[in-house]
MDAnalysis code that builds the backbone (N, CA, C; Angstrom):
import MDAnalysis as mda
import numpy as np

u = mda.Universe.empty(672, n_residues=224, atom_resindex=np.repeat(np.arange(224), 3), trajectory=True)
u.add_TopologyAttr("name", ["N", "CA", "C"] * 224)
u.add_TopologyAttr("resid", np.arange(1, 225))
u.add_TopologyAttr("resname", ["MET", "SER", "LYS", "VAL", "THR", "ASP", "LYS", "LEU", "VAL", "THR", "HIS", "ILE", "LYS", "GLU", "HIS", "PHE", "GLY", "ASP", "SER", "VAL", "THR", "VAL", "ASP", "VAL", "ALA", "PHE", "ASN", "GLU", "VAL", "THR", "MET", "THR", "VAL", "ASP", "SER", "LYS", "ASP", "ILE", "VAL", "GLN", "VAL", "CYS", "THR", "ASP", "LEU", "ARG", "ASP", "LYS", "PRO", "ASP", "LEU", "ALA", "PHE", "GLU", "GLU", "LEU", "ILE", "ASP", "CYS", "CYS", "GLY", "VAL", "ASP", "TYR", "LEU", "THR", "PHE", "GLY", "GLN", "VAL", "GLU", "TRP", "GLU", "THR", "GLY", "SER", "ALA", "THR", "GLY", "SER", "GLY", "PHE", "SER", "ARG", "GLY", "VAL", "ALA", "GLU", "THR", "ASP", "GLU", "PRO", "THR", "GLY", "GLU", "GLN", "THR", "GLY", "SER", "HIS", "ARG", "PHE", "ALA", "VAL", "VAL", "TYR", "HIS", "LEU", "LEU", "SER", "ILE", "LYS", "ASN", "ASN", "CYS", "ARG", "VAL", "ARG", "VAL", "LYS", "THR", "PHE", "LEU", "SER", "GLU", "ASP", "GLU", "PRO", "ILE", "LEU", "ASP", "SER", "VAL", "VAL", "GLY", "VAL", "TRP", "ALA", "GLY", "VAL", "ASN", "TRP", "PHE", "GLU", "ARG", "GLU", "ALA", "PHE", "ASP", "LEU", "PHE", "GLY", "ILE", "MET", "PHE", "ARG", "ASN", "HIS", "PRO", "ASP", "LEU", "ARG", "ARG", "ILE", "LEU", "THR", "ASP", "TYR", "GLY", "PHE", "ILE", "GLY", "HIS", "PRO", "PHE", "ARG", "LYS", "ASP", "PHE", "PRO", "LEU", "ILE", "GLY", "ASN", "VAL", "GLU", "MET", "ARG", "TYR", "ASP", "ALA", "VAL", "GLN", "LYS", "ARG", "VAL", "ILE", "TYR", "GLU", "PRO", "VAL", "SER", "ILE", "GLU", "PRO", "ARG", "THR", "LEU", "VAL", "PRO", "LYS", "VAL", "ILE", "ARG", "LYS", "GLU", "GLN", "GLN", "GLU", "MET", "GLN", "VAL", "SER", "ASP"])
u.atoms.positions = np.array([
    [152.560, 160.563, 109.478],
    [152.137, 159.812, 108.305],
    [150.743, 159.252, 108.543],
    [149.828, 159.464, 107.607],
    [148.454, 158.997, 107.758],
    [148.374, 157.490, 107.596],
    [147.229, 156.923, 107.957],
    [147.032, 155.484, 107.855],
    [147.093, 155.019, 106.393],
    [146.519, 155.830, 105.497],
    [146.537, 155.483, 104.066],
    [147.969, 155.456, 103.545],
    [148.747, 156.479, 103.912],
    [150.141, 156.539, 103.473],
    [150.951, 155.402, 104.056],
    [150.762, 155.131, 105.326],
    [151.480, 154.040, 105.982],
    [151.148, 152.693, 105.334],
    [149.891, 152.509, 105.001],
    [149.465, 151.270, 104.351],
    [150.077, 151.142, 102.962],
    [150.130, 152.254, 102.224],
    [150.708, 152.244, 100.889],
    [152.196, 151.890, 100.940],
    [152.927, 152.507, 101.854],
    [154.359, 152.217, 101.992],
    [154.580, 150.747, 102.311],
    [153.750, 150.188, 103.166],
    [153.858, 148.771, 103.519],
    [153.667, 147.884, 102.300],
    [152.656, 148.173, 101.497],
    [152.389, 147.368, 100.300],
    [153.530, 147.489, 99.283],
    [154.068, 148.696, 99.131],
    [155.166, 148.892, 98.181],
    [156.383, 148.066, 98.593],
    [156.698, 148.097, 99.874],
    [157.853, 147.335, 100.360],
    [157.615, 145.830, 100.263],
    [156.363, 145.409, 100.454],
    [156.047, 143.982, 100.327],
    [156.234, 143.503, 98.895],
    [155.813, 144.310, 97.921],
    [155.841, 143.897, 96.524],
    [157.218, 144.068, 95.882],
    [157.957, 145.130, 96.265],
    [159.194, 145.448, 95.565],
    [160.459, 145.245, 96.399],
    [160.318, 145.121, 97.690],
    [161.476, 144.880, 98.545],
    [162.511, 145.979, 98.435],
    [163.772, 145.560, 98.308],
    [164.881, 146.509, 98.239],
    [165.167, 146.995, 96.825],
    [164.369, 146.562, 95.863],
    [164.619, 146.965, 94.475],
    [164.217, 148.416, 94.212],
    [163.446, 149.019, 95.129],
    [163.064, 150.430, 95.007],
    [163.364, 151.130, 96.332],
    [163.499, 152.434, 96.259],
    [163.681, 153.259, 97.456],
    [162.404, 154.051, 97.691],
    [161.925, 154.051, 98.916],
    [160.680, 154.738, 99.251],
    [160.967, 155.858, 100.239],
    [160.499, 157.051, 99.913],
    [160.636, 158.210, 100.801],
    [159.264, 158.822, 101.027],
    [159.044, 159.327, 102.235],
    [157.793, 159.995, 102.571],
    [158.111, 161.389, 103.088],
    [157.514, 162.398, 102.462],
    [157.679, 163.783, 102.899],
    [156.350, 164.501, 102.714],
    [155.923, 165.194, 103.747],
    [154.643, 165.918, 103.703],
    [153.489, 164.980, 103.351],
    [153.584, 163.768, 103.853],
    [152.564, 162.743, 103.647],
    [152.433, 162.336, 102.184],
    [153.496, 162.552, 101.389],
    [153.527, 162.144, 99.990],
    [154.595, 161.069, 99.802],
    [154.256, 160.032, 99.047],
    [155.153, 158.890, 98.862],
    [155.871, 159.003, 97.523],
    [157.190, 158.871, 97.574],
    [158.007, 158.907, 96.362],
    [158.819, 157.623, 96.263],
    [158.709, 156.946, 95.133],
    [159.495, 155.745, 94.849],
    [160.601, 156.103, 93.858],
    [161.827, 155.706, 94.164],
    [162.932, 155.869, 93.236],
    [163.268, 154.507, 92.662],
    [163.215, 154.409, 91.329],
    [163.309, 153.130, 90.632],
    [164.500, 153.154, 89.682],
    [165.157, 152.016, 89.533],
    [166.218, 151.897, 88.540],
    [165.604, 152.010, 87.149],
    [166.255, 152.743, 86.260],
    [165.682, 153.016, 84.939],
    [165.384, 151.745, 84.147],
    [166.192, 150.707, 84.318],
    [165.972, 149.472, 83.558],
    [164.728, 148.713, 84.025],
    [164.227, 149.045, 85.203],
    [163.070, 148.339, 85.761],
    [161.767, 149.117, 85.630],
    [161.798, 150.253, 84.942],
    [160.658, 151.164, 84.991],
    [159.375, 150.537, 84.447],
    [159.442, 149.798, 83.346],
    [158.228, 149.225, 82.752],
    [157.631, 148.172, 83.683],
    [158.466, 147.296, 84.228],
    [157.967, 146.244, 85.103],
    [157.386, 146.819, 86.391],
    [158.052, 147.807, 86.966],
    [157.548, 148.421, 88.198],
    [156.212, 149.116, 87.938],
    [156.119, 149.856, 86.840],
    [154.871, 150.553, 86.513],
    [153.743, 149.559, 86.249],
    [154.057, 148.459, 85.586],
    [153.047, 147.429, 85.330],
    [152.537, 146.837, 86.639],
    [153.445, 146.557, 87.561],
    [153.041, 146.019, 88.859],
    [152.234, 147.032, 89.663],
    [152.616, 148.291, 89.589],
    [151.858, 149.326, 90.295],
    [150.429, 149.411, 89.773],
    [150.260, 149.157, 88.500],
    [148.919, 149.188, 87.915],
    [148.126, 147.917, 88.233],
    [148.761, 146.757, 88.188],
    [148.034, 145.483, 88.214],
    [147.870, 144.871, 89.607],
    [148.756, 145.176, 90.554],
    [148.639, 144.586, 91.887],
    [147.408, 145.163, 92.594],
    [146.499, 144.322, 93.085],
    [145.263, 144.820, 93.718],
    [145.513, 145.733, 94.911],
    [146.581, 145.483, 95.655],
    [146.878, 146.320, 96.822],
    [147.371, 147.706, 96.430],
    [147.773, 147.853, 95.173],
    [148.280, 149.133, 94.680],
    [147.282, 149.758, 93.708],
    [147.025, 149.098, 92.598],
    [145.968, 149.482, 91.649],
    [146.067, 150.945, 91.191],
    [147.262, 151.349, 90.767],
    [147.415, 152.709, 90.230],
    [147.052, 152.680, 88.744],
    [145.757, 152.711, 88.505],
    [145.252, 152.558, 87.147],
    [145.289, 153.855, 86.340],
    [145.581, 154.975, 86.991],
    [145.538, 156.259, 86.280],
    [146.855, 157.015, 86.432],
    [147.422, 157.437, 85.296],
    [148.601, 158.285, 85.297],
    [148.165, 159.738, 85.181],
    [148.529, 160.540, 86.187],
    [148.132, 161.944, 86.214],
    [149.088, 162.810, 85.401],
    [150.382, 162.521, 85.529],
    [151.370, 163.363, 84.864],
    [152.677, 162.602, 84.724],
    [153.446, 162.993, 83.729],
    [154.809, 162.495, 83.541],
    [155.631, 163.684, 83.061],
    [156.757, 163.930, 83.703],
    [157.549, 165.101, 83.342],
    [159.032, 164.806, 83.484],
    [159.841, 165.635, 82.855],
    [161.286, 165.540, 82.971],
    [161.809, 166.548, 83.974],
    [163.011, 166.292, 84.483],
    [163.692, 167.199, 85.408],
    [165.168, 167.245, 85.021],
    [165.730, 168.447, 85.038],
    [167.163, 168.614, 84.785],
    [167.818, 169.066, 86.086],
    [168.712, 168.229, 86.617],
    [169.375, 168.531, 87.884],
    [170.736, 169.190, 87.702],
    [171.028, 169.682, 86.512],
    [172.287, 170.379, 86.293],
    [172.375, 171.577, 87.235],
    [173.495, 171.734, 87.898],
    [173.755, 172.798, 88.884],
    [172.823, 172.727, 90.079],
    [172.197, 171.569, 90.303],
    [171.313, 171.442, 91.464],
    [172.116, 171.612, 92.754],
    [171.621, 172.450, 93.657],
    [172.313, 172.703, 94.907],
    [173.363, 173.786, 94.815],
    [173.503, 174.400, 93.652],
    [174.471, 175.480, 93.501],
    [173.744, 176.809, 93.399],
    [174.390, 177.858, 93.889],
    [173.821, 179.197, 93.805],
    [174.856, 180.145, 93.225],
    [174.391, 181.114, 92.448],
    [175.300, 182.096, 91.872],
    [175.506, 183.284, 92.804],
    [174.527, 183.491, 93.694],
    [174.608, 184.659, 94.568],
    [174.272, 184.255, 95.993],
    [175.084, 184.723, 96.942],
    [174.753, 184.548, 98.344],
    [173.671, 185.554, 98.709],
    [172.762, 185.146, 99.557],
    [171.688, 186.038, 99.965],
    [171.702, 186.207, 101.470],
    [171.106, 187.275, 101.908],
    [170.994, 187.523, 103.344],
    [169.789, 186.827, 103.906],
    [169.386, 187.221, 105.073],
    [168.238, 186.596, 105.721],
    [166.939, 187.101, 105.101],
    [165.846, 186.431, 105.441],
    [164.542, 186.820, 104.907],
    [164.124, 188.168, 105.459],
    [163.436, 188.945, 104.635],
    [162.919, 190.239, 105.068],
    [161.424, 190.135, 105.267],
    [160.825, 191.220, 105.669],
    [159.390, 191.206, 105.904],
    [158.585, 190.998, 104.650],
    [159.140, 191.364, 103.492],
    [158.417, 191.240, 102.225],
    [158.936, 190.105, 101.362],
    [159.804, 189.270, 101.927],
    [160.337, 188.168, 101.140],
    [161.832, 188.049, 101.338],
    [162.460, 187.096, 100.660],
    [163.896, 186.901, 100.807],
    [164.664, 188.025, 100.140],
    [165.785, 188.378, 100.740],
    [166.588, 189.472, 100.213],
    [167.250, 189.078, 98.905],
    [167.663, 190.061, 98.158],
    [168.323, 189.811, 96.880],
    [169.769, 189.386, 97.101],
    [170.437, 189.021, 95.994],
    [171.828, 188.606, 96.097],
    [172.708, 189.731, 96.603],
    [173.674, 189.416, 97.424],
    [174.569, 190.428, 97.973],
    [176.018, 190.185, 97.595],
    [176.366, 188.950, 97.204],
    [177.744, 188.660, 96.828],
    [177.772, 187.481, 95.877],
    [178.522, 187.609, 94.771],
    [178.613, 186.512, 93.807],
    [179.492, 185.402, 94.364],
    [179.086, 184.161, 94.103],
    [179.841, 183.026, 94.616],
    [179.787, 181.879, 93.628],
    [180.861, 181.107, 93.592],
    [180.913, 179.906, 92.756],
    [180.852, 178.649, 93.590],
    [180.725, 178.785, 94.897],
    [180.741, 177.624, 95.766],
    [179.397, 176.909, 95.734],
    [179.405, 175.585, 95.510],
    [178.157, 174.831, 95.517],
    [177.621, 174.650, 96.920],
    [176.324, 174.579, 97.046],
    [175.705, 174.282, 98.337],
    [174.723, 173.156, 98.131],
    [174.798, 172.146, 98.953],
    [173.839, 171.060, 98.853],
    [174.342, 169.922, 97.989],
    [173.432, 169.050, 97.608],
    [173.754, 167.830, 96.888],
    [174.143, 168.115, 95.437],
    [175.083, 167.336, 94.911],
    [175.497, 167.460, 93.517],
    [174.880, 166.333, 92.691],
    [174.790, 166.538, 91.389],
    [174.064, 165.603, 90.546],
    [174.878, 164.383, 90.149],
    [176.195, 164.502, 90.034],
    [176.998, 163.380, 89.566],
    [176.617, 163.031, 88.139],
    [176.505, 161.740, 87.840],
    [176.172, 161.298, 86.483],
    [174.666, 161.262, 86.251],
    [173.872, 161.477, 87.290],
    [172.407, 161.408, 87.166],
    [171.844, 162.812, 86.940],
    [172.059, 163.323, 85.739],
    [171.613, 164.692, 85.476],
    [170.100, 164.788, 85.308],
    [169.512, 163.854, 84.584],
    [168.088, 163.946, 84.268],
    [167.270, 162.951, 85.093],
    [166.003, 163.274, 85.256],
    [165.062, 162.356, 85.904],
    [163.741, 162.424, 85.164],
    [163.037, 161.315, 85.175],
    [161.657, 161.277, 84.689],
    [160.779, 160.945, 85.884],
    [159.723, 161.724, 86.067],
    [158.870, 161.586, 87.239],
    [157.437, 161.308, 86.793],
    [156.844, 160.256, 87.367],
    [155.465, 159.885, 87.074],
    [154.615, 160.124, 88.321],
    [153.447, 160.716, 88.128],
    [152.498, 160.900, 89.225],
    [151.283, 160.006, 88.963],
    [151.026, 159.099, 89.879],
    [149.995, 158.083, 89.685],
    [148.889, 158.209, 90.714],
    [147.690, 157.795, 90.315],
    [146.519, 157.841, 91.185],
    [145.837, 156.482, 91.202],
    [145.520, 156.023, 92.399],
    [144.703, 154.825, 92.560],
    [143.320, 155.251, 93.041],
    [142.358, 155.167, 92.143],
    [140.984, 155.524, 92.513],
    [140.428, 154.482, 93.473],
    [140.769, 153.236, 93.239],
    [140.274, 152.146, 94.076],
    [140.716, 152.301, 95.524],
    [141.996, 152.622, 95.733],
    [142.538, 152.704, 97.089],
    [142.662, 154.132, 97.605],
    [142.242, 155.097, 96.773],
    [142.230, 156.500, 97.181],
    [143.605, 156.956, 97.669],
    [144.635, 156.770, 96.840],
    [145.981, 157.187, 97.222],
    [146.781, 157.551, 95.975],
    [147.876, 158.234, 96.195],
    [148.740, 158.681, 95.100],
    [150.181, 158.269, 95.399],
    [150.977, 158.188, 94.342],
    [152.393, 157.888, 94.499],
    [153.171, 158.602, 93.402],
    [154.380, 158.987, 93.737],
    [155.287, 159.599, 92.764],
    [156.406, 158.596, 92.472],
    [156.655, 158.327, 91.199],
    [157.697, 157.392, 90.788],
    [158.773, 158.174, 90.041],
    [160.017, 158.025, 90.489],
    [161.122, 158.791, 89.897],
    [162.244, 157.859, 89.485],
    [162.806, 158.114, 88.314],
    [163.959, 157.344, 87.850],
    [164.964, 158.300, 87.236],
    [166.252, 158.039, 87.456],
    [167.313, 158.935, 87.005],
    [167.976, 158.416, 85.736],
    [168.451, 159.368, 84.917],
    [169.129, 159.055, 83.658],
    [170.419, 159.858, 83.572],
    [171.413, 159.290, 82.921],
    [172.690, 159.979, 82.793],
    [172.626, 161.027, 81.687],
    [173.537, 161.958, 81.746],
    [173.596, 163.004, 80.720],
    [174.017, 162.425, 79.377],
    [174.876, 161.423, 79.396],
    [175.382, 160.841, 78.149],
    [174.313, 160.033, 77.416],
    [173.456, 159.328, 78.160],
    [172.421, 158.491, 77.537],
    [171.082, 158.700, 78.244],
    [170.412, 159.814, 77.973],
    [169.103, 160.044, 78.588],
    [168.011, 159.264, 77.855],
    [168.070, 157.948, 77.975],
    [167.153, 157.060, 77.255],
    [166.413, 156.187, 78.265],
    [165.108, 156.058, 78.085],
    [164.270, 155.299, 79.008],
    [163.199, 154.560, 78.218],
    [162.834, 153.363, 78.687],
    [161.754, 152.627, 78.037],
    [160.425, 153.365, 78.210],
    [159.644, 153.428, 77.155],
    [158.333, 154.061, 77.210],
    [157.354, 153.191, 78.002],
    [156.440, 153.845, 78.709],
    [155.392, 153.115, 79.441],
    [154.030, 153.328, 78.785],
    [154.045, 153.625, 77.479],
    [152.785, 153.772, 76.744],
    [151.964, 152.489, 76.823],
    [152.640, 151.348, 76.863],
    [151.926, 150.082, 76.969],
    [151.268, 149.863, 78.313],
    [151.667, 150.655, 79.315],
    [151.060, 150.554, 80.652],
    [149.915, 151.549, 80.792],
    [150.200, 152.814, 80.453],
    [149.156, 153.847, 80.454],
    [149.225, 154.551, 79.102],
    [148.221, 154.373, 78.277],
    [148.230, 154.954, 76.930],
    [148.293, 156.479, 76.977],
    [147.756, 157.071, 78.034],
    [147.715, 158.526, 78.131],
    [149.066, 159.181, 78.330],
    [150.123, 158.390, 78.564],
    [151.450, 158.967, 78.768],
    [152.089, 159.377, 77.446],
    [151.464, 159.031, 76.341],
    [152.022, 159.285, 75.007],
    [152.488, 160.730, 74.838],
    [151.591, 161.677, 75.027],
    [151.948, 163.080, 74.820],
    [152.858, 163.610, 75.919],
    [152.745, 163.081, 77.131],
    [153.640, 163.505, 78.210],
    [155.088, 163.144, 77.882],
    [155.295, 161.937, 77.349],
    [156.650, 161.529, 76.973],
    [157.158, 162.364, 75.804],
    [156.297, 162.698, 74.874],
    [156.706, 163.572, 73.775],
    [157.119, 164.947, 74.294],
    [156.403, 165.435, 75.299],
    [156.743, 166.724, 75.894],
    [158.113, 166.671, 76.570],
    [158.389, 165.591, 77.318],
    [159.694, 165.435, 77.974],
    [160.809, 165.330, 76.940],
    [160.523, 164.668, 75.817],
    [161.509, 164.591, 74.727],
    [161.760, 165.963, 74.125],
    [160.700, 166.697, 73.874],
    [160.806, 168.000, 73.240],
    [161.555, 168.992, 74.130],
    [161.188, 169.072, 75.389],
    [161.715, 170.108, 76.269],
    [163.038, 169.733, 76.930],
    [163.272, 168.432, 77.172],
    [164.486, 168.011, 77.873],
    [165.414, 167.142, 77.021],
    [164.951, 166.643, 75.884],
    [165.779, 165.775, 75.067],
    [165.874, 164.364, 75.601],
    [164.927, 163.946, 76.427],
    [164.908, 162.586, 76.966],
    [164.249, 161.674, 75.934],
    [164.927, 160.598, 75.578],
    [164.430, 159.664, 74.569],
    [163.658, 158.533, 75.248],
    [162.551, 158.141, 74.625],
    [161.728, 157.055, 75.158],
    [161.714, 155.910, 74.148],
    [162.379, 154.851, 74.537],
    [162.511, 153.677, 73.673],
    [161.153, 153.012, 73.451],
    [160.843, 152.650, 72.223],
    [159.596, 151.981, 71.827],
    [158.369, 152.888, 71.893],
    [158.591, 154.192, 71.941],
    [157.449, 155.114, 71.856],
    [156.895, 155.083, 70.435],
    [155.581, 155.054, 70.255],
    [155.011, 154.897, 68.910],
    [155.148, 156.117, 68.008],
    [155.384, 157.305, 68.576],
    [155.412, 158.508, 67.739],
    [156.213, 159.604, 68.438],
    [157.490, 159.364, 68.659],
    [158.312, 160.304, 69.430],
    [158.793, 161.443, 68.541],
    [158.129, 162.569, 68.642],
    [158.504, 163.772, 67.906],
    [158.088, 164.983, 68.718],
    [158.569, 166.140, 68.333],
    [158.287, 167.359, 69.081],
    [156.787, 167.627, 69.156],
    [156.383, 168.266, 70.252],
    [154.956, 168.504, 70.449],
    [154.651, 169.963, 70.773],
    [155.627, 170.709, 71.333],
    [155.414, 172.110, 71.687],
    [156.230, 173.057, 70.808],
    [157.473, 172.709, 70.528],
    [158.266, 173.515, 69.601],
    [158.048, 173.002, 68.178],
    [158.485, 173.776, 67.201],
    [158.253, 173.360, 65.817],
    [159.405, 172.499, 65.315],
    [159.278, 172.026, 64.077],
    [160.226, 171.049, 63.539],
    [161.619, 171.620, 63.326],
    [161.724, 172.933, 63.126],
    [163.035, 173.530, 62.895],
    [163.722, 174.012, 64.159],
    [163.116, 173.749, 65.307],
    [163.678, 174.232, 66.564],
    [164.977, 173.493, 66.880],
    [165.946, 174.245, 67.420],
    [167.241, 173.659, 67.765],
    [167.389, 173.606, 69.282],
    [167.685, 172.440, 69.815],
    [167.908, 172.307, 71.253],
    [166.650, 171.940, 72.012],
    [166.777, 171.922, 73.328],
    [165.676, 171.549, 74.223],
    [165.541, 172.625, 75.294],
    [164.494, 173.454, 75.237],
    [164.440, 174.701, 76.001],
    [164.349, 174.574, 77.512],
    [163.995, 173.411, 78.067],
    [163.925, 173.292, 79.519],
    [165.228, 172.779, 80.131],
    [166.229, 172.533, 79.320],
    [167.525, 172.168, 79.873],
    [168.175, 173.393, 80.507],
    [168.869, 173.176, 81.618],
    [169.455, 174.301, 82.350],
    [170.521, 175.032, 81.545],
    [171.175, 174.340, 80.606],
    [172.227, 174.987, 79.836],
    [171.716, 175.567, 78.518],
    [170.413, 175.568, 78.308],
    [169.844, 176.171, 77.098],
    [169.871, 177.692, 77.263],
    [170.406, 178.434, 76.280],
    [170.512, 179.901, 76.435],
    [169.138, 180.561, 76.510],
    [169.026, 181.572, 77.370],
    [167.752, 182.265, 77.543],
    [167.293, 182.941, 76.260],
    [168.240, 183.348, 75.422],
    [167.878, 184.021, 74.168],
    [167.630, 183.013, 73.052],
    [167.843, 181.721, 73.311],
    [167.634, 180.704, 72.296],
    [168.814, 180.590, 71.345],
    [168.681, 179.732, 70.372],
    [169.736, 179.526, 69.371],
    [169.406, 180.153, 68.023],
    [168.135, 180.168, 67.672],
    [167.726, 180.747, 66.393],
    [166.470, 181.593, 66.590],
    [166.228, 182.474, 65.653],
    [164.991, 183.244, 65.616],
    [164.381, 183.086, 64.229],
    [163.089, 183.284, 64.134],
    [162.452, 183.103, 62.832],
    [161.688, 184.361, 62.437],
    [161.540, 184.537, 61.146],
    [160.785, 185.669, 60.597],
    [160.244, 185.268, 59.237],
    [159.278, 186.009, 58.787],
    [158.716, 185.755, 57.454],
    [159.531, 186.511, 56.420],
    [160.006, 185.802, 55.414],
    [160.775, 186.402, 54.334],
    [159.851, 186.657, 53.148],
    [159.681, 187.932, 52.808],
    [158.750, 188.300, 51.735],
    [159.243, 187.826, 50.375],
    [160.561, 187.738, 50.199],
    [161.103, 187.300, 48.915],
    [160.881, 185.796, 48.732],
    [161.235, 185.029, 49.745],
    [161.072, 183.579, 49.659],
    [159.637, 183.143, 49.943],
    [158.856, 184.073, 50.510],
    [157.455, 183.820, 50.849],
    [157.276, 182.609, 51.775],
    [158.137, 182.574, 52.774],
    [158.050, 181.521, 53.781],
    [158.758, 181.976, 55.054],
    [158.531, 181.265, 56.117],
    [159.205, 181.546, 57.383],
    [160.612, 180.953, 57.323],
    [161.594, 181.747, 57.705],
    [162.973, 181.277, 57.689],
    [163.580, 181.398, 59.082],
    [164.632, 180.613, 59.317],
    [165.337, 180.627, 60.592],
    [166.707, 181.266, 60.405],
    [167.087, 182.106, 61.357],
    [168.377, 182.774, 61.326],
    [168.998, 182.716, 62.719],
    [170.340, 182.864, 62.801],
    [170.963, 182.929, 64.134],
    [170.369, 184.083, 64.931],
    [170.209, 183.875, 66.210],
    [169.563, 184.882, 67.044],
    [170.390, 186.169, 67.045],
    [169.716, 187.317, 66.942],
    [170.398, 188.609, 66.834],
    [170.477, 189.350, 68.166],
    [169.837, 188.830, 69.198],
    [169.861, 189.484, 70.510],
    [171.231, 189.292, 71.148],
    [171.799, 190.360, 71.699],
    [173.082, 190.251, 72.375],
    [172.864, 189.725, 73.794],
    [173.556, 188.640, 74.171],
    [173.382, 188.105, 75.525],
    [173.900, 189.072, 76.569],
    [173.261, 189.121, 77.714],
    [173.695, 189.975, 78.814],
    [173.523, 189.236, 80.126],
    [174.306, 189.610, 81.082],
    [174.251, 188.967, 82.394],
    [173.227, 189.670, 83.254],
    [172.329, 188.892, 83.835],
    [171.319, 189.458, 84.711],
    [171.877, 189.514, 86.139],
    [171.967, 190.711, 86.683],
    [172.488, 190.882, 88.036],
    [171.319, 191.158, 88.969],
    [171.207, 190.424, 90.064],
    [170.077, 190.635, 90.975],
    [170.111, 192.023, 91.611],
    [168.954, 192.550, 91.860],
    [168.837, 193.867, 92.478],
    [169.303, 193.807, 93.930],
    [170.144, 194.748, 94.310],
    [170.673, 194.785, 95.671],
    [170.201, 196.065, 96.343],
    [169.510, 195.935, 97.450],
    [169.093, 197.085, 98.248],
    [169.901, 197.047, 99.541],
    [170.845, 197.940, 99.656],
    [171.713, 197.932, 100.823],
    [171.056, 198.659, 101.997],
    [171.537, 198.341, 103.169],
    [170.935, 198.886, 104.395],
    [171.008, 200.398, 104.423],
    [172.165, 200.960, 103.991],
    [172.307, 202.418, 104.030],
    [171.352, 203.100, 103.048],
    [171.039, 202.417, 101.942],
    [170.077, 202.986, 100.996],
    [168.691, 203.030, 101.603],
    [168.317, 201.966, 102.330],
    [167.020, 201.939, 102.991],
    [166.897, 203.059, 104.009],
    [167.978, 203.292, 104.762],
    [167.959, 204.351, 105.779],
    [167.804, 205.711, 105.141],
    [168.465, 205.928, 103.966],
    [168.335, 207.197, 103.254],
    [166.921, 207.412, 102.762],
    [166.290, 206.329, 102.278],
    [164.919, 206.443, 101.786],
    [163.956, 206.785, 102.915],
    [164.199, 206.194, 104.080],
    [163.331, 206.456, 105.234],
    [163.485, 207.890, 105.698],
    [164.740, 208.390, 105.732],
    [164.992, 209.756, 106.193],
    [164.401, 210.779, 105.231],
    [164.397, 210.441, 103.921],
    [163.829, 211.361, 102.930],
    [162.310, 211.469, 103.101],
])
């Protein structure tokens, strides 16, 4: 851990104590904050001279549905990359999400202190609602709209919470893990009605099976 990172962690613990969790990986600092405290913590991160995170670089949503689970077991790494799936499995591997399906992550920059911090807060699947921090950093406005549009995360007291990437007739939130790859509706121009209309998607869903290159096939290719 560098001196700058060590100093930042010290200041965070001095100001917030046990109310936040601090992790350091690859010399990057991540704070995990309770969702009800997000506005106050962000305000303090901006206003405390020892922190002075006056600039918000990014704000995004995360869906942890099926996190740590794999559909296919894989073999060891090959010379050209990891091998493809070799056997279907339903067994989970790694940490499970529990009730904390969604997260909102803020990336902050302190120009004064030349350091960065990542702030993360978790939300339940039943109520993915979080207070907006537009009053702390005005530039988060469109980032929060993007998280609402793509993940369905609601931001309380946002001045203009509406879709920003999909159109008004779009159904669902496309970055959610359970959103179908083919979508829910498709649109086309109707010459009779002289407008764009939405219809149920006509593409037939299919299961994508990973490519499997077996050892005996490789040997046959080499011999040929």
